[in-house]
LUMVORO-279127 format. One record per residue (C-alpha): chain; z, x, y. Coordinates in steps of 0.2 Angstrom, whole numbers, plus 2048, in hexadecimal, padded with zeros to 3 digits. Layout:
% LUMVORO-279127
<pt A, <Z, X, Y>>;
...
***
This chain:
% LUMVORO-279127
<pt A, <A3D, 58F, D3D>>;
<pt A, <A38, 587, D4D>>;
<pt A, <A35, 597, D56>>;
<pt A, <A28, 59C, D48>>;
<pt A, <A1F, 58C, D4A>>;
<pt A, <A1C, 58B, D38>>;
<pt A, <A21, 57E, D2B>>;
<pt A, <A2C, 584, D1C>>;
<pt A, <A26, 580, D0A>>;
<pt A, <A37, 579, D05>>;
<pt A, <A35, 57C, CF2>>;
<pt A, <A33, 58F, CF5>>;
<pt A, <A43, 592, CFE>>;
<pt A, <A4F, 59E, CF6>>;
<pt A, <A5D, 5AA, CFB>>;
<pt A, <A67, 5B8, CF5>>;
<pt A, <A76, 5C2, CFD>>;
<pt A, <A6A, 5CB, D08>>;
<pt A, <A5E, 5BF, D0F>>;
<pt A, <A54, 5AE, D0E>>;
<pt A, <A42, 5AC, D08>>;
<pt A, <A35, 59F, D0A>>;
<pt A, <A23, 59B, D0B>>;
<pt A, <A1D, 594, D1C>>;
<pt A, <A0D, 58D, D22>>;
<pt A, <A04, 589, D32>>;
<pt A, <9F9, 57C, D29>>;
<pt A, <9EC, 589, D25>>;
<pt A, <9F4, 599, D1F>>;
<pt A, <A03, 59C, D14>>;
<pt A, <A0F, 5AA, D18>>;
<pt A, <A1F, 5B1, D12>>;
<pt A, <A2E, 5B0, D1D>>;
<pt A, <A3E, 5BA, D1B>>;
<pt A, <A4F, 5B7, D25>>;
<pt A, <A5D, 5C4, D25>>;
<pt A, <A6C, 5C6, D30>>;
<pt A, <A6D, 5D5, D3B>>;
<pt A, <A79, 5DE, D30>>;
<pt A, <A6D, 5DB, D21>>;
<pt A, <A5D, 5DF, D2A>>;
<pt A, <A59, 5EE, D1F>>;
<pt A, <A52, 5E2, D12>>;
<pt A, <A44, 5DE, D1D>>;
<pt A, <A3D, 5F0, D1C>>;
<pt A, <A36, 5ED, D0B>>;
<pt A, <A2A, 5DF, D12>>;
<pt A, <A1B, 5E0, D1D>>;
<pt A, <A1A, 5D4, D2C>>;
<pt A, <A1F, 5D0, D3D>>;
<pt A, <A32, 5CF, D41>>;
<pt A, <A3B, 5C5, D4F>>;
<pt A, <A4E, 5C3, D53>>;
<pt A, <A58, 5B4, D58>>;
<pt A, <A6A, 5B8, D5A>>;
<pt A, <A71, 5BF, D4A>>;
<pt A, <A62, 5BA, D40>>;
<pt A, <A52, 5C4, D3E>>;
<pt A, <A43, 5BD, D36>>;
<pt A, <A33, 5C4, D2F>>;
<pt A, <A22, 5BB, D2C>>;
<pt A, <A15, 5C4, D21>>;
<pt A, <A06, 5C1, D17>>;
<pt A, <A06, 5BE, D04>>;
<pt A, <A02, 5D0, D01>>;
<pt A, <A05, 5DB, CF2>>;
<pt A, <A13, 5E4, CFB>>;
<pt A, <A1B, 5D4, D00>>;
<pt A, <A1A, 5CD, CEE>>;
<pt A, <A22, 5DD, CE7>>;
<pt A, <A30, 5DD, CF4>>;
<pt A, <A33, 5CA, CF0>>;
<pt A, <A34, 5CE, CDD>>;
<pt A, <A41, 5DB, CE1>>;
<pt A, <A4C, 5CF, CEB>>;
<pt A, <A4A, 5C0, CDF>>;
<pt A, <A4B, 5C7, CCE>>;
<pt A, <A45, 5B7, CC5>>;
<pt A, <A34, 5BA, CCC>>;
<pt A, <A34, 5CC, CC4>>;
<pt A, <A2B, 5CB, CB3>>;
<pt A, <A37, 5CF, CA5>>;
<pt A, <A37, 5CD, C92>>;
<pt A, <A3A, 5BB, C8C>>;
<pt A, <A40, 5BE, C7A>>;
<pt A, <A3F, 5B2, C6C>>;
<pt A, <A41, 5A1, C75>>;
<pt A, <A33, 595, C76>>;
<pt A, <A26, 59B, C83>>;
<pt A, <A15, 597, C8A>>;
<pt A, <A08, 5A2, C92>>;
<pt A, <9FE, 59A, CA0>>;
<pt A, <9EE, 5A4, CA3>>;
<pt A, <9E9, 5A1, CB5>>;
<pt A, <9D7, 5A8, CB8>>;
<pt A, <9D7, 5A3, CCA>>;
<pt A, <9E9, 5A8, CCF>>;
<pt A, <9EC, 597, CD7>>;
<pt A, <9F3, 58C, CC8>>;
<pt A, <A06, 592, CC7>>;
<pt A, <A0D, 583, CD2>>;
<pt A, <A04, 577, CC6>>;
<pt A, <A0B, 580, CB7>>;
<pt A, <A1D, 580, CBE>>;
<pt A, <A1B, 56D, CC1>>;
<pt A, <A17, 56A, CAE>>;
<pt A, <A25, 575, CA9>>;
<pt A, <A31, 56C, CB3>>;
<pt A, <A2B, 55B, CAD>>;
<pt A, <A2F, 560, C9B>>;
<pt A, <A40, 567, CA0>>;
<pt A, <A3C, 579, CA4>>;
<pt A, <A44, 580, C94>>;
<pt A, <A34, 589, C8F>>;
<pt A, <A33, 59B, C95>>;
<pt A, <A23, 59D, C9F>>;
<pt A, <A16, 5AB, CA1>>;
<pt A, <A0D, 5A7, CB0>>;
<pt A, <A04, 5B8, CB2>>;
<pt A, <9FA, 5B9, CA2>>;
<pt A, <9E9, 5C1, CA2>>;
<pt A, <9DE, 5CB, C97>>;
<pt A, <9D5, 5DA, C9D>>;
<pt A, <9C5, 5D1, C97>>;
<pt A, <9CA, 5C3, CA3>>;
<pt A, <9CF, 5CE, CB1>>;
<pt A, <9BE, 5D7, CB0>>;
<pt A, <9B4, 5C7, CB0>>;
<pt A, <9BE, 5C0, CBF>>;
<pt A, <9BF, 5D0, CC9>>;
<pt A, <9D2, 5D0, CCA>>;
<pt A, <9DE, 5DE, CC7>>;
<pt A, <9EE, 5DE, CBD>>;
<pt A, <9F8, 5DE, CCD>>;
<pt A, <9EF, 5D0, CD4>>;
<pt A, <9F3, 5C5, CC5>>;
<pt A, <A05, 5C9, CC6>>;
<pt A, <A06, 5C6, CD9>>;
<pt A, <9FD, 5B5, CD8>>;
<pt A, <A0A, 5B0, CCB>>;
<pt A, <A18, 5B6, CD6>>;
<pt A, <A12, 5AC, CE5>>;
<pt A, <A0E, 59C, CDB>>;
<pt A, <A1F, 59C, CD2>>;
<pt A, <A28, 59F, CE3>>;
<pt A, <A1F, 591, CEB>>;
<pt A, <A23, 585, CDE>>;
<pt A, <A36, 58A, CDD>>;
<pt A, <A36, 591, CCC>>;
<pt A, <A48, 599, CC9>>;
<pt A, <A48, 59F, CB7>>;
<pt A, <A42, 5AF, CAF>>;
<pt A, <A2F, 5B1, CAD>>;
<pt A, <A24, 5BD, CA3>>;
<pt A, <A13, 5C5, CA6>>;
<pt A, <A07, 5C7, C97>>;
<pt A, <9FA, 5D5, C97>>;
<pt A, <9F0, 5CC, C8B>>;
<pt A, <9E4, 5D3, C7D>>;
<pt A, <9E6, 5E6, C82>>;
<pt A, <9DB, 5F2, C78>>;
<pt A, <9DE, 603, C80>>;
<pt A, <9EC, 60D, C87>>;
<pt A, <9E3, 60E, C98>>;
<pt A, <9E5, 5FB, C99>>;
<pt A, <9F7, 5FC, C95>>;
<pt A, <9FA, 609, CA3>>;
<pt A, <9F1, 5FD, CAF>>;
<pt A, <9FC, 5EE, CAA>>;
<pt A, <A0C, 5F9, CA9>>;
<pt A, <A09, 5FF, CBB>>;
<pt A, <A07, 5ED, CC1>>;
<pt A, <A18, 5E7, CB9>>;
<pt A, <A13, 5DD, CA9>>;
<pt A, <A21, 5DA, C9D>>;
<pt A, <A17, 5D4, C8D>>;
<pt A, <A09, 5DE, C86>>;
<pt A, <9FE, 5D5, C79>>;
<pt A, <9F5, 5E2, C6F>>;
<pt A, <9E4, 5DD, C67>>;
<pt A, <9DF, 5E8, C59>>;
<pt A, <9D0, 5DD, C54>>;
<pt A, <9C3, 5EB, C55>>;
<pt A, <9CD, 5F4, C47>>;
<pt A, <9CF, 5E5, C3B>>;
<pt A, <9C3, 5E6, C2D>>;
<pt A, <9BF, 5D4, C29>>;
<pt A, <9B2, 5D8, C1C>>;
<pt A, <9C0, 5DD, C10>>;
<pt A, <9C3, 5CB, C0C>>;
<pt A, <9B2, 5CA, C03>>;
<pt A, <9B0, 5DD, BFF>>;
<pt A, <9AF, 5E4, BED>>;
<pt A, <9BE, 5ED, BE5>>;
<pt A, <9B4, 5FD, BE8>>;
<pt A, <9B1, 5FA, BFA>>;
<pt A, <9C3, 5F5, BFD>>;
<pt A, <9C9, 605, BF5>>;
<pt A, <9BD, 60F, C00>>;
<pt A, <9C3, 606, C0F>>;
<pt A, <9D5, 60A, C0B>>;
<pt A, <9D1, 61C, C07>>;
<pt A, <9CA, 61E, C19>>;
<pt A, <9D9, 617, C22>>;
<pt A, <9E2, 622, C2E>>;
<pt A, <9F0, 626, C22>>;
<pt A, <9F7, 634, C2C>>;
<pt A, <9FA, 628, C3B>>;
<pt A, <A00, 61B, C2F>>;
<pt A, <A0D, 628, C29>>;
<pt A, <A09, 622, C17>>;
<pt A, <9FD, 624, C09>>;
<pt A, <9F3, 618, BFE>>;
<pt A, <9FF, 61C, BF0>>;
<pt A, <A0F, 619, BFB>>;
<pt A, <A07, 608, C01>>;
<pt A, <A04, 602, BEF>>;
<pt A, <A15, 607, BE9>>;
<pt A, <A1D, 5FE, BF8>>;
<pt A, <A15, 5ED, BF6>>;
<pt A, <A0B, 5EB, BE5>>;
<pt A, <A15, 5E0, BD9>>;
<pt A, <A22, 5DB, BE5>>;
<pt A, <A28, 5CA, BE9>>;
<pt A, <A2E, 5C7, BFB>>;
<pt A, <A3C, 5BA, BFE>>;
<pt A, <A38, 5B1, C0E>>;
<pt A, <A46, 5A4, C0D>>;
<pt A, <A3D, 594, C0C>>;
<pt A, <A30, 59C, C00>>;
<pt A, <A2B, 5AC, BF8>>;
<pt A, <A1B, 5B7, BF8>>;
<pt A, <A15, 5C2, BEA>>;
<pt A, <A09, 5D0, BED>>;
<pt A, <9FE, 5D8, BDF>>;
<pt A, <9F5, 5E8, BE1>>;
<pt A, <9E4, 5DF, BE6>>;
<pt A, <9EC, 5D6, BF4>>;
<pt A, <9F5, 5E5, BFB>>;
<pt A, <9E5, 5EF, BFA>>;
<pt A, <9DB, 5E1, C03>>;
<pt A, <9E8, 5DF, C10>>;
<pt A, <9E9, 5F2, C13>>;
<pt A, <9D6, 5F4, C14>>;
<pt A, <9D5, 5E5, C21>>;
<pt A, <9E4, 5E9, C2C>>;
<pt A, <9E9, 5FB, C29>>;
<pt A, <9DF, 602, C38>>;
<pt A, <9E4, 5F4, C43>>;
<pt A, <9F7, 5F8, C3F>>;
<pt A, <9F4, 60A, C43>>;
<pt A, <9EC, 605, C54>>;
<pt A, <9FA, 5F9, C58>>;
<pt A, <A07, 607, C54>>;
<pt A, <9FD, 613, C5F>>;
<pt A, <9FD, 607, C6E>>;
<pt A, <A10, 603, C6B>>;
<pt A, <A15, 615, C6C>>;
<pt A, <A0B, 617, C7C>>;
<pt A, <A14, 608, C83>>;
<pt A, <A24, 610, C7F>>;
<pt A, <A1F, 620, C88>>;
<pt A, <A1B, 617, C98>>;
<pt A, <A28, 609, C99>>;
<pt A, <A3B, 608, C95>>;
<pt A, <A3E, 5FE, C84>>;
<pt A, <A47, 5F0, C8E>>;
<pt A, <A38, 5EE, C9A>>;
<pt A, <A2B, 5E7, C8E>>;
<pt A, <A28, 5DD, C7E>>;
<pt A, <A1A, 5DE, C72>>;
<pt A, <A0E, 5D1, C6B>>;
<pt A, <A02, 5D5, C5D>>;
<pt A, <9F2, 5CB, C5D>>;
<pt A, <9E6, 5CA, C4E>>;
<pt A, <9DF, 5B9, C51>>;
<pt A, <9CF, 5BE, C58>>;
<pt A, <9C8, 5C3, C48>>;
<pt A, <9BB, 5BC, C3C>>;
<pt A, <9C6, 5B7, C2E>>;
<pt A, <9D7, 5AF, C2C>>;
<pt A, <9E7, 5B9, C2A>>;
<pt A, <9EE, 5B5, C18>>;
<pt A, <A00, 5B4, C15>>;
<pt A, <A00, 5C4, C0B>>;
<pt A, <9F7, 5CD, C1A>>;
<pt A, <A03, 5C6, C27>>;
<pt A, <A11, 5CD, C1C>>;
<pt A, <A09, 5DE, C1A>>;
<pt A, <A06, 5DF, C2D>>;
<pt A, <A18, 5DB, C32>>;
<pt A, <A1F, 5E6, C25>>;
<pt A, <A14, 5F5, C29>>;
<pt A, <A17, 5F3, C3C>>;
<pt A, <A2A, 5F2, C39>>;
<pt A, <A29, 602, C2E>>;
<pt A, <A20, 60B, C3B>>;
<pt A, <A2D, 607, C48>>;
<pt A, <A24, 5FA, C52>>;
<pt A, <A2E, 5EC, C5A>>;
<pt A, <A25, 5DC, C5F>>;
<pt A, <A2A, 5CB, C65>>;
<pt A, <A1B, 5C1, C60>>;
<pt A, <A0C, 5C1, C53>>;
<pt A, <9FC, 5B7, C54>>;
<pt A, <9F4, 5B7, C43>>;
<pt A, <9E3, 5AF, C40>>;
<pt A, <9E9, 59E, C39>>;
<pt A, <9DE, 593, C2E>>;
<pt A, <9D2, 588, C37>>;
<pt A, <9C9, 58B, C48>>;
<pt A, <9D2, 58E, C58>>;
<pt A, <9C3, 58C, C64>>;
<pt A, <9C4, 58D, C77>>;
<pt A, <9C9, 57E, C80>>;
<pt A, <9C9, 571, C72>>;
<pt A, <9D5, 56A, C65>>;
<pt A, <9D8, 573, C55>>;
<pt A, <9C9, 572, C49>>;
<pt A, <9CE, 571, C37>>;
<pt A, <9D9, 568, C2A>>;
<pt A, <9EA, 564, C31>>;
<pt A, <9F2, 564, C1F>>;
<pt A, <9EB, 576, C1C>>;
<pt A, <9F1, 57C, C2D>>;
<pt A, <A02, 574, C29>>;
<pt A, <A03, 57E, C19>>;
<pt A, <9FD, 58E, C21>>;
<pt A, <A08, 58F, C2F>>;
<pt A, <A17, 58A, C25>>;
<pt A, <A16, 59B, C1C>>;
<pt A, <A11, 5A5, C2B>>;
<pt A, <A21, 59E, C34>>;
<pt A, <A2C, 5A3, C24>>;
<pt A, <A25, 5B5, C25>>;
<pt A, <A29, 5B6, C38>>;
<pt A, <A3B, 5B0, C35>>;
<pt A, <A3E, 5BC, C26>>;
<pt A, <A36, 5CB, C2D>>;
<pt A, <A3A, 5CA, C3F>>;
<pt A, <A3F, 5BE, C45>>;
<pt A, <A30, 5BD, C51>>;
<pt A, <A26, 5AF, C59>>;
<pt A, <A16, 5A9, C52>>;
<pt A, <A09, 5A9, C60>>;
<pt A, <9FC, 59C, C62>>;
<pt A, <9ED, 5A4, C6B>>;
<pt A, <9DF, 599, C71>>;
<pt A, <9ED, 58D, C71>>;
<pt A, <9E6, 582, C7F>>;
<pt A, <9E3, 570, C7A>>;
<pt A, <9E8, 572, C68>>;
<pt A, <9F2, 561, C69>>;
<pt A, <9F1, 55C, C57>>;
<pt A, <9FA, 56B, C50>>;
<pt A, <A08, 56D, C5D>>;
<pt A, <A14, 562, C54>>;
<pt A, <A11, 56B, C44>>;
<pt A, <A13, 57C, C4C>>;
<pt A, <A24, 577, C54>>;
<pt A, <A2A, 570, C43>>;
<pt A, <A27, 580, C3A>>;
<pt A, <A2C, 58D, C47>>;
<pt A, <A3B, 583, C4D>>;
<pt A, <A36, 588, C5F>>;
<pt A, <A34, 59B, C5B>>;
<pt A, <A22, 59A, C62>>;
<pt A, <A17, 5A0, C70>>;
<pt A, <A09, 594, C76>>;
<pt A, <9FB, 59E, C7F>>;
<pt A, <9EF, 595, C8A>>;
<pt A, <9E2, 59B, C97>>;
<pt A, <9D2, 592, C9A>>;
<pt A, <9D8, 581, C9A>>;
<pt A, <9E0, 585, CAB>>;
<pt A, <9CF, 58A, CB2>>;
<pt A, <9C8, 579, CAA>>;
<pt A, <9D5, 56F, CB4>>;
<pt A, <9CF, 578, CC4>>;
<pt A, <9BD, 573, CBF>>;
<pt A, <9C4, 561, CBD>>;
<pt A, <9CB, 561, CCE>>;
<pt A, <9BA, 567, CD5>>;
<pt A, <9B1, 55A, CCB>>;
<pt A, <9BB, 54C, CD3>>;
<pt A, <9BB, 553, CE5>>;
<pt A, <9AA, 55C, CE7>>;
<pt A, <99D, 555, CDB>>;
<pt A, <98F, 560, CE1>>;
<pt A, <998, 570, CDF>>;
<pt A, <99E, 56C, CCE>>;
<pt A, <98C, 566, CC9>>;
<pt A, <986, 577, CCE>>;
<pt A, <993, 580, CC5>>;
<pt A, <990, 576, CB5>>;
<pt A, <97D, 579, CB6>>;
<pt A, <980, 58C, CB9>>;
<pt A, <98C, 58C, CAA>>;
<pt A, <97F, 585, C9F>>;
<pt A, <973, 593, CA4>>;
<pt A, <980, 5A0, CA0>>;
<pt A, <988, 599, C90>>;
<pt A, <97E, 5A1, C82>>;
<pt A, <982, 5B2, C8A>>;
<pt A, <994, 5AF, C8E>>;
<pt A, <999, 5A7, C7E>>;
<pt A, <997, 5B7, C74>>;
<pt A, <9A9, 5BD, C76>>;
<pt A, <9B1, 5AC, C72>>;
<pt A, <9B3, 5A1, C63>>;
<pt A, <9AA, 591, C68>>;
<pt A, <99D, 585, C60>>;
<pt A, <997, 57B, C6F>>;
<pt A, <984, 579, C70>>;
<pt A, <979, 576, C80>>;
<pt A, <970, 569, C77>>;
<pt A, <97F, 55E, C75>>;
<pt A, <986, 560, C86>>;
<pt A, <981, 554, C93>>;
<pt A, <974, 55A, CA0>>;
<pt A, <97B, 55C, CB2>>;
<pt A, <96F, 54F, CB9>>;
<pt A, <973, 542, CAC>>;
<pt A, <985, 540, CB2>>;
<pt A, <989, 536, CC1>>;
<pt A, <996, 53D, CCE>>;
<pt A, <9A4, 531, CC9>>;
<pt A, <9A2, 537, CB7>>;
<pt A, <9A2, 549, CBA>>;
<pt A, <9B4, 54C, CB6>>;
<pt A, <9B1, 545, CA4>>;
<pt A, <9A6, 554, CA0>>;
<pt A, <9B7, 55D, C9F>>;
<pt A, <9BB, 552, C90>>;
<pt A, <9AA, 554, C87>>;
<pt A, <9AC, 561, C79>>;
<pt A, <99C, 56B, C7D>>;
<pt A, <99C, 56A, C90>>;
<pt A, <9AE, 56F, C90>>;
<pt A, <9AB, 57F, C85>>;
<pt A, <99C, 583, C90>>;
<pt A, <9A6, 583, C9F>>;
<pt A, <9B5, 58C, C97>>;
<pt A, <9AC, 59C, C92>>;
<pt A, <9A1, 59E, CA1>>;
<pt A, <9AF, 5A0, CAE>>;
<pt A, <9AB, 5B2, CB1>>;
<pt A, <999, 5AE, CB5>>;
<pt A, <99E, 5A0, CC0>>;
<pt A, <9AB, 5AA, CCA>>;
<pt A, <9A0, 5B9, CCD>>;
<pt A, <98F, 5B2, CD0>>;
<pt A, <987, 5B7, CE0>>;
<pt A, <978, 5B2, CEB>>;
<pt A, <96C, 5C0, CEF>>;
<pt A, <975, 5C1, D00>>;
<pt A, <985, 5C6, CF7>>;
<pt A, <98E, 5B5, CFA>>;
<pt A, <996, 5AD, CEB>>;
<pt A, <98C, 59F, CE4>>;
<pt A, <99C, 595, CDF>>;
<pt A, <9AC, 59F, CE0>>;
<pt A, <9B0, 59E, CF3>>;
<pt A, <9AD, 58C, CF4>>;
<pt A, <9B6, 588, CE4>>;
<pt A, <9C5, 591, CE9>>;
<pt A, <9C6, 58A, CFA>>;
<pt A, <9C5, 579, CF3>>;
<pt A, <9D4, 57C, CE8>>;
<pt A, <9DE, 584, CF7>>;
<pt A, <9DA, 575, D02>>;
<pt A, <9DF, 569, CF4>>;
<pt A, <9EE, 571, CEB>>;
<pt A, <9F6, 560, CE7>>;
<pt A, <9E7, 55A, CDE>>;
<pt A, <9E6, 56A, CD3>>;
<pt A, <9F9, 56B, CD0>>;
<pt A, <9F9, 558, CCB>>;
<pt A, <9EA, 55B, CBE>>;
<pt A, <9F3, 56A, CB7>>;
<pt A, <A04, 561, CB6>>;
<pt A, <9FC, 553, CAC>>;
<pt A, <9F2, 55E, CA1>>;
<pt A, <A00, 56B, C9D>>;
<pt A, <A0E, 55E, C9A>>;
<pt A, <A03, 559, C8B>>;
<pt A, <A04, 56B, C85>>;
<pt A, <A16, 56E, C88>>;
<pt A, <A1F, 55E, C83>>;
<pt A, <A1E, 561, C70>>;
<pt A, <A26, 573, C73>>;
<pt A, <A33, 56D, C80>>;
<pt A, <A3C, 563, C72>>;
<pt A, <A42, 573, C6A>>;
<pt A, <A51, 57C, C72>>;
<pt A, <A4C, 58E, C77>>;
<pt A, <A54, 59C, C6D>>;
<pt A, <A5D, 5AB, C73>>;
***
């Protein structure tokens, strides 16, 4: 390495039969270095960069480009996203593309047995942050490589609503596809009159559901389903309500799944179904109906996110009766075991510390924890401690954007309860990340913060914010490790299933 005048980042060093790979830095820029013997030099052709030869060894140093990320994934297969199966897993949404080293540290701190999805982003989040699916994958690749991760990883194309979104994420190499049919869920069925329910059922796309109202009733009404630890009886009214509420959503998921089958090999992806971002909870009868209908239509999935009892608001702990949640998820878990098995998924799972032990107890580790905005909040915590003026400006701007940006999220924070920027001293700014209202305000305004520009076209916050994190990677990673160990430790006690 001396001839390169670069310092090797030791944790990143990896090798296969053809070459050795590492990240190197000159103290300012980080680059990829590849070494191969002259008889294996063909491996370098897949990479971009400058080559140099010393005796029998040829080296290449190149940028952290998309091409080099793809070539590295081909050489080190654990960096290539792949389906993770039914083992305990966690998704780490990284809106800035800089958090994976901290996530890796937290996983290693709890034993590393939880299967990670470092590349997790919804189309909504990509739009708000100005990132592409490929950029999300590549950022996770470089982060996992830098931190020395050596186990399989997944990549979650989250909350997909259209086949075009599937195509974009499939082209980038995602391995998990979370279908969100929320726009097709008829939540009004919960309180509708019997006549309105009948009309809604009659209007369902029965041809696409490959069924009829008569067939559906004959299949479910009056039956008792054995779930192992309990049983569930369905009468005609419950079946009609479940069909009115979720029938169109099931048709949409089936359409999306069949499109996935047309663009990817069956062993290249796994499916998650998300009905959590809806107005009303998913009853146990409705969960059973969804799972049974999807299975009848040939859909295969690895995880399902129902709308559980209580509130799963962004960035804060579970809001609701823990005894009621315990009883609710016990039956959801029994359904998932009996009709799958498949994992229960906790969406908006960040910071729900009070329910993690309950979830682990009932799922026996067959669960997926999905987090996102809490990683961004730890980036803000880092900024609050290192650059008070920058953070104060971000917080003030977030307050101005909150009422508009909260529209697509389940939050209950109010501006009136949140501290004013000028009322908090520099030393106390990090504590705003622990204040319920300030935390949610900062959580949901990330898109506005990261894309806000001056009249000149220069960003108001993003460039300075990202530069700060790049200059202080240890501070950011340490904050992430501390925060995510609290998330992962309850799940790490359960051995992963195969």
